[in-house]
Backbone as JSON Lines, residues from 0, in Angstrom:
{"i":0,"aa":"X","n":[24.92,-18.09,-5.19],"ca":[26.0,-17.72,-6.56],"c":[26.86,-17.01,-6.19]}
{"i":1,"aa":"X","n":[27.78,-16.24,-6.4],"ca":[28.9,-15.41,-6.3],"c":[28.97,-14.72,-7.22]}
{"i":2,"aa":"X","n":[29.87,-13.69,-6.92],"ca":[30.43,-12.9,-8.06],"c":[31.49,-11.96,-7.1]}
{"i":3,"aa":"X","n":[32.52,-11.9,-8.03],"ca":[33.94,-11.44,-7.43],"c":[34.06,-9.96,-8.31]}
{"i":4,"aa":"X","n":[34.92,-9.1,-6.92],"ca":[34.95,-7.98,-7.91],"c":[36.24,-7.85,-8.19]}
{"i":5,"aa":"X","n":[36.42,-7.21,-9.65],"ca":[37.69,-7.54,-9.99],"c":[38.19,-5.84,-9.71]}
{"i":6,"aa":"X","n":[39.71,-5.96,-10.32],"ca":[40.76,-4.67,-9.93],"c":[39.68,-3.51,-9.95]}
{"i":7,"aa":"X","n":[39.07,-3.13,-10.93],"ca":[38.48,-1.91,-10.95],"c":[37.17,-1.69,-10.07]}
{"i":8,"aa":"X","n":[36.73,-2.77,-9.58],"ca":[35.52,-2.39,-8.9],"c":[34.36,-2.75,-9.7]}
{"i":9,"aa":"X","n":[34.85,-4.01,-11.34],"ca":[33.32,-4.17,-11.65],"c":[33.27,-5.8,-11.38]}
{"i":10,"aa":"X","n":[31.99,-5.98,-11.24],"ca":[31.92,-7.8,-11.12],"c":[30.84,-7.77,-12.17]}
{"i":11,"aa":"X","n":[30.89,-8.99,-12.71],"ca":[29.97,-9.81,-13.37],"c":[29.12,-10.2,-12.91]}
{"i":12,"aa":"X","n":[28.34,-10.16,-12.98],"ca":[26.9,-10.88,-12.84],"c":[26.46,-12.26,-13.52]}
{"i":13,"aa":"X","n":[26.48,-13.54,-12.27],"ca":[25.6,-15.2,-13.26],"c":[25.24,-14.96,-14.33]}
{"i":14,"aa":"X","n":[25.66,-15.69,-15.34],"ca":[24.15,-15.67,-16.56],"c":[22.88,-15.73,-16.3]}
{"i":15,"aa":"X","n":[22.75,-16.91,-15.13],"ca":[21.3,-17.0,-14.85],"c":[20.51,-15.68,-14.49]}
{"i":16,"aa":"X","n":[21.46,-14.89,-13.7],"ca":[20.31,-13.22,-12.86],"c":[20.35,-12.8,-14.29]}
{"i":17,"aa":"X","n":[21.36,-12.27,-15.65],"ca":[21.08,-11.83,-16.33],"c":[20.3,-11.63,-16.75]}
{"i":18,"aa":"X","n":[20.06,-13.51,-17.52],"ca":[18.75,-14.18,-18.24],"c":[17.42,-13.52,-17.36]}
{"i":19,"aa":"X","n":[17.19,-14.19,-16.22],"ca":[16.63,-14.19,-15.55],"c":[15.51,-12.46,-15.03]}
{"i":20,"aa":"X","n":[16.71,-11.81,-15.43],"ca":[16.03,-10.33,-15.27],"c":[16.24,-9.46,-16.35]}
{"i":21,"aa":"X","n":[16.47,-10.09,-17.89],"ca":[17.03,-9.9,-18.92],"c":[17.68,-8.45,-19.43]}
{"i":22,"aa":"X","n":[18.73,-8.63,-18.77],"ca":[19.67,-7.59,-18.04],"c":[20.69,-7.9,-19.56]}
{"i":23,"aa":"X","n":[21.04,-6.88,-20.64],"ca":[21.9,-6.89,-21.27],"c":[22.51,-5.51,-21.78]}
{"i":24,"aa":"X","n":[23.64,-5.91,-22.22],"ca":[24.57,-4.61,-22.22],"c":[23.7,-3.36,-22.87]}
{"i":25,"aa":"X","n":[24.46,-2.58,-21.51],"ca":[23.71,-1.16,-21.62],"c":[22.63,-1.01,-20.53]}
{"i":26,"aa":"X","n":[21.96,-2.07,-20.19],"ca":[20.76,-2.08,-18.62],"c":[21.77,-0.97,-17.47]}
{"i":27,"aa":"X","n":[20.74,-0.11,-17.45],"ca":[21.14,0.53,-16.49],"c":[20.36,-0.1,-15.43]}
{"i":28,"aa":"X","n":[21.26,-0.51,-14.07],"ca":[21.16,-1.04,-12.83],"c":[21.01,0.6,-11.84]}
{"i":29,"aa":"X","n":[19.86,0.09,-10.63],"ca":[20.1,1.37,-9.31],"c":[20.8,0.05,-8.32]}
{"i":30,"aa":"X","n":[21.37,0.98,-7.88],"ca":[22.31,0.77,-6.88],"c":[22.12,1.32,-5.23]}
{"i":31,"aa":"X","n":[21.76,0.43,-4.25],"ca":[21.4,0.4,-3.09],"c":[22.04,0.79,-2.16]}
{"i":32,"aa":"X","n":[22.37,0.41,-1.15],"ca":[23.07,-0.14,0.11],"c":[21.86,-0.26,1.63]}
{"i":33,"aa":"X","n":[21.97,-1.34,1.98],"ca":[21.1,-1.59,3.03],"c":[21.81,-1.85,3.94]}
{"i":34,"aa":"X","n":[22.18,-1.38,5.35],"ca":[23.02,-1.95,5.97],"c":[24.65,-2.62,5.53]}
{"i":35,"aa":"X","n":[24.61,-3.69,5.6],"ca":[26.35,-4.3,5.12],"c":[25.77,-4.65,3.53]}
{"i":36,"aa":"X","n":[24.52,-4.93,2.8],"ca":[23.78,-5.56,2.0],"c":[23.89,-4.21,0.57]}
{"i":37,"aa":"X","n":[23.95,-5.17,-0.41],"ca":[24.27,-3.97,-1.84],"c":[22.87,-4.7,-2.31]}
{"i":38,"aa":"X","n":[22.2,-3.9,-3.14],"ca":[20.94,-3.88,-3.69],"c":[20.85,-3.56,-5.05]}
{"i":39,"aa":"X","n":[20.82,-4.39,-6.33],"ca":[21.25,-3.96,-7.57],"c":[19.46,-4.1,-8.18]}
{"i":40,"aa":"X","n":[18.73,-3.32,-8.65],"ca":[17.45,-3.18,-9.22],"c":[17.11,-2.52,-10.69]}
{"i":41,"aa":"X","n":[17.04,-3.5,-11.46],"ca":[16.99,-3.12,-13.16],"c":[15.97,-1.57,-12.85]}
{"i":42,"aa":"X","n":[17.0,-0.79,-13.7],"ca":[15.57,0.46,-14.05],"c":[14.99,0.44,-14.68]}
{"i":43,"aa":"X","n":[13.37,0.14,-14.33],"ca":[12.48,-0.1,-15.6],"c":[11.73,1.25,-15.62]}
{"i":44,"aa":"X","n":[12.27,2.53,-15.51],"ca":[12.29,3.93,-16.2],"c":[13.1,3.58,-17.65]}
{"i":45,"aa":"X","n":[14.16,3.48,-17.41],"ca":[15.35,3.32,-18.73],"c":[14.41,2.33,-20.03]}
{"i":46,"aa":"X","n":[13.77,1.2,-19.59],"ca":[12.91,0.07,-20.48],"c":[12.36,1.1,-21.11]}
{"i":47,"aa":"X","n":[11.3,1.43,-20.14],"ca":[10.3,2.34,-20.38],"c":[10.52,3.57,-21.67]}
{"i":48,"aa":"X","n":[11.74,4.84,-21.29],"ca":[12.09,5.43,-22.62],"c":[11.92,4.65,-23.54]}
{"i":49,"aa":"X","n":[12.77,3.73,-23.71],"ca":[13.11,3.33,-24.54],"c":[11.95,2.68,-26.1]}
{"i":50,"aa":"X","n":[10.76,2.28,-25.04],"ca":[9.96,2.45,-25.86],"c":[8.32,3.22,-26.19]}
{"i":51,"aa":"X","n":[8.95,4.23,-25.2],"ca":[8.06,5.21,-25.31],"c":[8.09,5.7,-26.77]}
{"i":52,"aa":"X","n":[6.75,6.41,-27.26],"ca":[6.29,6.82,-28.26],"c":[6.4,5.9,-29.47]}
{"i":53,"aa":"X","n":[6.41,5.04,-29.34],"ca":[6.68,3.36,-30.59],"c":[5.99,2.79,-30.76]}
{"i":54,"aa":"X","n":[4.45,3.46,-30.37],"ca":[3.35,2.55,-30.24],"c":[1.95,3.11,-30.39]}
{"i":55,"aa":"X","n":[1.59,3.41,-31.49],"ca":[0.05,3.76,-31.92],"c":[-1.15,3.41,-31.85]}
{"i":56,"aa":"X","n":[-1.77,3.82,-31.41],"ca":[-3.46,3.36,-30.44],"c":[-4.25,2.98,-31.89]}
{"i":57,"aa":"X","n":[-4.86,2.44,-32.67],"ca":[-5.82,2.67,-33.41],"c":[-6.86,3.87,-32.69]}
{"i":58,"aa":"X","n":[-7.3,4.41,-34.45],"ca":[-8.47,5.87,-34.24],"c":[-9.42,5.02,-33.5]}
{"i":59,"aa":"X","n":[-9.98,6.18,-32.47],"ca":[-10.83,6.22,-31.48],"c":[-10.43,5.02,-29.96]}
{"i":60,"aa":"X","n":[-9.6,4.7,-29.89],"ca":[-9.21,4.0,-29.19],"c":[-8.31,4.36,-28.02]}
{"i":61,"aa":"X","n":[-9.0,4.88,-26.91],"ca":[-8.07,5.34,-25.57],"c":[-7.08,4.73,-25.26]}
{"i":62,"aa":"X","n":[-5.98,5.23,-24.45],"ca":[-5.33,4.44,-23.14],"c":[-6.49,3.84,-22.15]}
{"i":63,"aa":"X","n":[-7.29,4.47,-22.28],"ca":[-8.3,3.94,-20.83],"c":[-8.58,2.74,-21.22]}
{"i":64,"aa":"X","n":[-9.21,2.09,-22.35],"ca":[-9.86,1.26,-23.25],"c":[-8.95,0.46,-23.0]}
{"i":65,"aa":"X","n":[-7.7,0.39,-23.5],"ca":[-6.15,-0.53,-23.6],"c":[-6.25,-1.23,-22.44]}
{"i":66,"aa":"X","n":[-6.23,-0.27,-21.02],"ca":[-6.11,-0.43,-19.97],"c":[-7.07,-1.51,-19.35]}
{"i":67,"aa":"X","n":[-8.58,-1.24,-19.98],"ca":[-9.63,-1.91,-19.22],"c":[-9.54,-3.29,-20.11]}
{"i":68,"aa":"X","n":[-9.3,-3.25,-21.07],"ca":[-8.87,-4.46,-21.42],"c":[-8.18,-5.2,-21.13]}
{"i":69,"aa":"X","n":[-6.77,-5.14,-20.74],"ca":[-5.7,-5.76,-20.06],"c":[-6.06,-5.9,-18.29]}
{"i":70,"aa":"X","n":[-6.7,-5.14,-17.72],"ca":[-6.96,-5.39,-16.48],"c":[-8.49,-5.44,-15.91]}
{"i":71,"aa":"X","n":[-9.39,-5.2,-16.7],"ca":[-10.55,-5.46,-16.56],"c":[-11.33,-4.09,-16.09]}
{"i":72,"aa":"X","n":[-12.63,-4.79,-16.27],"ca":[-13.62,-2.99,-15.21],"c":[-12.7,-2.84,-14.09]}
{"i":73,"aa":"X","n":[-12.52,-1.53,-14.17],"ca":[-12.04,-0.63,-13.03],"c":[-13.08,-0.37,-12.27]}
{"i":74,"aa":"X","n":[-12.9,-0.08,-10.78],"ca":[-14.15,0.17,-9.83],"c":[-14.58,1.51,-10.55]}
{"i":75,"aa":"X","n":[-16.58,1.76,-10.45],"ca":[-16.32,3.02,-10.56],"c":[-16.38,3.38,-12.17]}
{"i":76,"aa":"X","n":[-16.57,2.33,-12.67],"ca":[-16.49,1.7,-14.31],"c":[-18.37,1.41,-14.41]}
{"i":77,"aa":"X","n":[-19.27,1.97,-15.35],"ca":[-20.1,1.65,-15.77],"c":[-20.14,0.33,-15.82]}
{"i":78,"aa":"X","n":[-21.21,-0.85,-15.69],"ca":[-21.32,-2.01,-16.12],"c":[-22.29,-1.99,-17.56]}
{"i":79,"aa":"X","n":[-21.05,-3.07,-18.49],"ca":[-21.43,-2.64,-19.67],"c":[-23.24,-3.38,-19.63]}
{"i":80,"aa":"X","n":[-24.06,-2.84,-21.37],"ca":[-25.12,-3.81,-21.78],"c":[-25.2,-4.97,-21.27]}
{"i":81,"aa":"X","n":[-26.21,-5.52,-20.87],"ca":[-26.62,-6.92,-20.7],"c":[-26.42,-8.11,-22.1]}
{"i":82,"aa":"X","n":[-26.16,-7.18,-22.97],"ca":[-26.1,-8.15,-24.42],"c":[-25.23,-7.77,-24.67]}
{"i":83,"aa":"X","n":[-23.87,-7.0,-24.02],"ca":[-22.59,-6.55,-24.45],"c":[-22.0,-8.0,-24.08]}
{"i":84,"aa":"X","n":[-20.67,-8.32,-24.59],"ca":[-20.42,-9.41,-24.13],"c":[-18.67,-9.07,-24.22]}
{"i":85,"aa":"X","n":[-18.23,-9.9,-22.6],"ca":[-17.04,-9.23,-22.75],"c":[-16.07,-10.48,-21.72]}
């Protein structure tokens, strides 16, 4: 894939790249130089800041509970009782 630098230094990323990374108008990218290469990285901090505080946990449920549900038992967690299904 190619992109051409325009008169004002702007480039248009190919649609396949924008779609694959979920880039939309206003998405911030980190720009890094690595020798003769330019590296663009999606700024995930920007995405996280937009959703921060929008989700509420049910009463009695902690973020640790949610993370265990998503990731499974963490090292050092006590084993569930034998009759409890997971």
